[in-house]
C-alpha positions in Angstrom: 0.0 0.0 0.0 1.6 3.2 -1.1 0.3 6.3 0.7 0.9 9.9 -0.3 1.9 11.5 3.0 2.2 15.2 3.6 4.6 16.4 6.3 3.9 19.5 8.4 6.8 21.4 9.7 7.1 24.2 12.3 8.9 27.5 11.8 12.2 25.8 12.7 11.8 23.2 10.0 11.0 20.4 12.5 8.4 17.9 11.4 5.4 18.2 13.8 2.8 16.1 12.1 1.9 14.0 9.1 -1.3 14.2 7.0 -2.7 11.1 5.4 -5.5 11.2 2.8 -8.8 10.1 4.3 -9.3 7.1 2.0 -5.9 5.8 2.9 -6.5 6.4 6.6 -9.8 4.4 6.4 -7.9 1.5 4.8 -5.3 1.7 7.6 -7.9 1.6 10.3 -9.7 -1.4 8.6 -6.4 -3.3 8.5 -5.6 -2.4 12.1 -9.0 -3.7 13.2 -8.4 -7.0 11.3 -5.0 -7.3 13.0 -6.5 -6.6 16.4 -9.2 -9.3 15.9 -6.5 -11.8 14.8 -4.4 -11.1 17.8 -7.4 -11.4 20.1 -8.3 -14.7 18.5 -4.7 -16.0 18.9 -4.7 -14.9 22.6 -8.1 -16.6 23.2 -6.9 -19.8 21.6 -3.7 -19.9 23.6 -5.7 -19.5 26.8 -8.1 -22.2 25.7 -5.3 -24.7 25.0 -3.7 -23.8 28.4 -7.0 -24.6 30.1 -7.4 -27.9 28.3 -3.9 -28.9 29.2 -4.6 -28.1 32.9 -7.8 -30.0 32.8 -6.1 -33.0 31.3 -3.5 -32.9 34.0 -6.3 -33.0 36.6 -5.9 -29.3 37.6 -8.6 -26.6 37.3 -12.3 -26.7 37.6 -14.3 -28.7 35.2 -17.8 -27.5 34.2 -20.7 -28.9 32.4 -21.8 -27.6 29.0 -24.8 -25.9 30.5 -22.6 -24.1 33.0 -20.3 -23.0 30.1 -23.2 -21.8 28.0 -24.8 -19.9 30.9 -21.5 -17.8 31.2 -22.0 -16.5 27.7 
């Protein structure tokens, strides 16, 4: 993705901000949301595998399917 950035400088020539075209910004936000969802899913799966491992080792609290569904 190539983005046409515009740099804003102060009176001393120091870059103070960057302007991004709105259409490009919306694409960036959409990609960021997708990445956040993927990271959340990965984190949730890691936690689920950890819990399964603990249950198989006899640790942790087992619950019925009804108890699980009632938590949702």
